[in-house]
N, C-alpha and C positions, 0 to 999 in steps of 0.2 A: 181497817182492823181485820185480821184473819178470823174467819167464822169459827175456827176451832180454838184459837188462842188469842188473847188480847190483854191489854193493860189500860186502865183508866185512872186518871189522877183527879182528885178533888181536894178541897181545902177545909180545914176546921180551925177554930179559933179558941185560944186558951187565955184566960185572964192573966195579965202579967204586970200588976201594979198600975202606976200612972206615968204619963209622959206629957210633955208640952207638944201639942200637935201643930206643925207648921202650916197645916191646911186651914184649920179653923181658928188657929192662934189662941188656944186656951188649954188649960190642963185638963186632961180627960183620962178615962180608964184606958189601959193599954191592952190590946189583944195580940198575942203572939200568933203568927200564921204558921200552921203546920200542913205539910203536904201528905195526903193519904193516897197511896198507890195500891190499887187492887188488881191482882192478876187473875184472869178468868180462863177456864178451859171448858169448852162446850157450854158457855154462858154461866158456868158455876164459879163462884169465887173460891180460889184455892190458896191464895196467899195475899196477905194484907201488910203493908209496910207504912209506918208513920215516920216522917222525917221533918226536921226543922228547916224551914224555908229561909231563915235569916231576915225575915220581914215582920213588921208590925202593922196593925190596922187600927185606925181611929173609929170608934163606934158612933161618933157624931156625924162626921162628914164623909166617912167611908174611905178616906185616903189610906193608901198602902205605902209604907216607907221602909227603907233599909233600916236595920235595927240600930245602927249607930246614931240615928236621930234621937233616940231616947237619952243619950248622954248630954243633950244640949237643951238650953232654955234661953229666954231673953237675958237672964242674969249671966249665964255662962258665956253667951255671945258677946255681951258687953266686955267681959274680961278678955275675950279672945280678939277684940277689935284692935287693940294696939299691936299684938304680935302679927296679926294679919296685915295691918297697915305697914309695919316695918318690913315684913317679908316682901310685899309687893314692891316697895321702893328699892330694897336691896337687889331684888332680881332685875328691876328696871335698870339700876346702875350697872349691874353685871353684864347686861346685854351690850352696853356700850364698850367697845374694845379699846377705846382711847384712855386718856387720863381721867381719873375719877374724882379729882379734887373738888371740882365745882359741884358734882352730884352729891358728894359727901356733905358739903356745906348745906345744900338744900335739904337733905335728909335730916341733918342735925336740927335745922331750923323748924321743919315740920313737926318733928318729935317734941321739940321744945314748946311749940305752940299748943300741942295737944296735952303734954304732961307737965310742963313747967321746968323740965330739965333736959338739956341737949345730950345727944350721943356723941362721944368723941370719935376721932378718926380710927383709933385703935379698936374700939368696940365695934364700930361699923365694919371694919375689915375682918374682924374675928367672926362676926355674925354672918357676913357674906361668905366666908370660907366654909362655915358650918352648913349653910344652905346649899353650897355646891355639891355636897355629898348626899343630899336628899334628892332622889330622882323625881319626886313629885311634890316638892315643897309648896308650890302654889296651890295645887289641888288639896293637899292636906290641910292647908290653912283656911282656904276659902269655901270649898264645897259644903262642908258640914255646917258652917255658921251662916251661910248666905240666906237660908229661909227665914232667919230670925232678925236680920238686919233691916232697918228702915231704909227707904230710898235715900234719905239724907245721909245716912252712914255709908251707903254704897257709893253715893256721889263723892263723899269726902275721900274715900279710898281711891277712887278713879281720878279725882282732881290732884291728889298727892302724887300718884303715878305720873300724871301728865306734867306736873312741875319738874319731876326728876328727869323725865324724857326730854324736856325742853330746857334743861339746865344750861346746855351749851348753845342754845339758840335754835336748834333744829332737832327733829325726831325722825331718824331713818326708818326704813321699813321694819327692821327688827324690833324697834321700840313700839311701832304701831301694831305689829303682830301681837306683842305681849299685851298691849292695851286691849286689843280685841279679846284675847284669852281671859284677861282679868274680868272684863265685862260679861263674858259668857258664864264664867264660874260664879260670879256674883248675881247673875240673872238681872243685870241692869237693864231697865227699859230703854228702848231705842231712843226715845226723846231725850233722856238724860245723857246717854252716850254722845248724841249729836251736839247737845248743849256744851258738854265738857270739851269735846275734841274739835267742834266746828265742822264735823263731817256730815254734810247734808245729803250725801248720796248713798251712804251705807245703811241698809235696812236689814231687819230680820235677826238682830242679835239675840233678842229675847222677847217674850211676850210682855205686854203692858204698855202703858202710855205715860 
């Protein structure tokens, strides 16, 4: 810091209703985090600016999260489970540059097992085309709900992706790269990833056992 002039940032917290904290997994009071920047000349404060940091803090566990976390809860995540599952399978199908007829059949069967009604080829192709226009379809669907999913739900999504990847009997590197990306976004424990894929050599995907 220059001895004549300098800036110093600190933080203050403002009550902002309630949210479901993914850290301590309970509904708690929400603290909006504000950045307070003080400009000093000759050690005297001459300018003070308060800005919104875009983050919230849990007063119980002390966790700090991006504000979009306040839009989610276990109930919302359950509603988002099917769209996330479908997105993962469609993107896995799209990675395969060959004929998609077999992959479509697997997707239809998985959706039927989950919801009781299958997706037809026309619906699958229409949804796949929509996803192609979304530059971060996978991140948009998975990152926000991942903290609220149980390991069983994460495993179900990963297993469904694996079924699509192996629909034609093998999974090239592109499919495996997407599997690893899905696992990272879902924060799937290494042990579950290895159990689903049979990969006993790949470590460090995410924390947990």
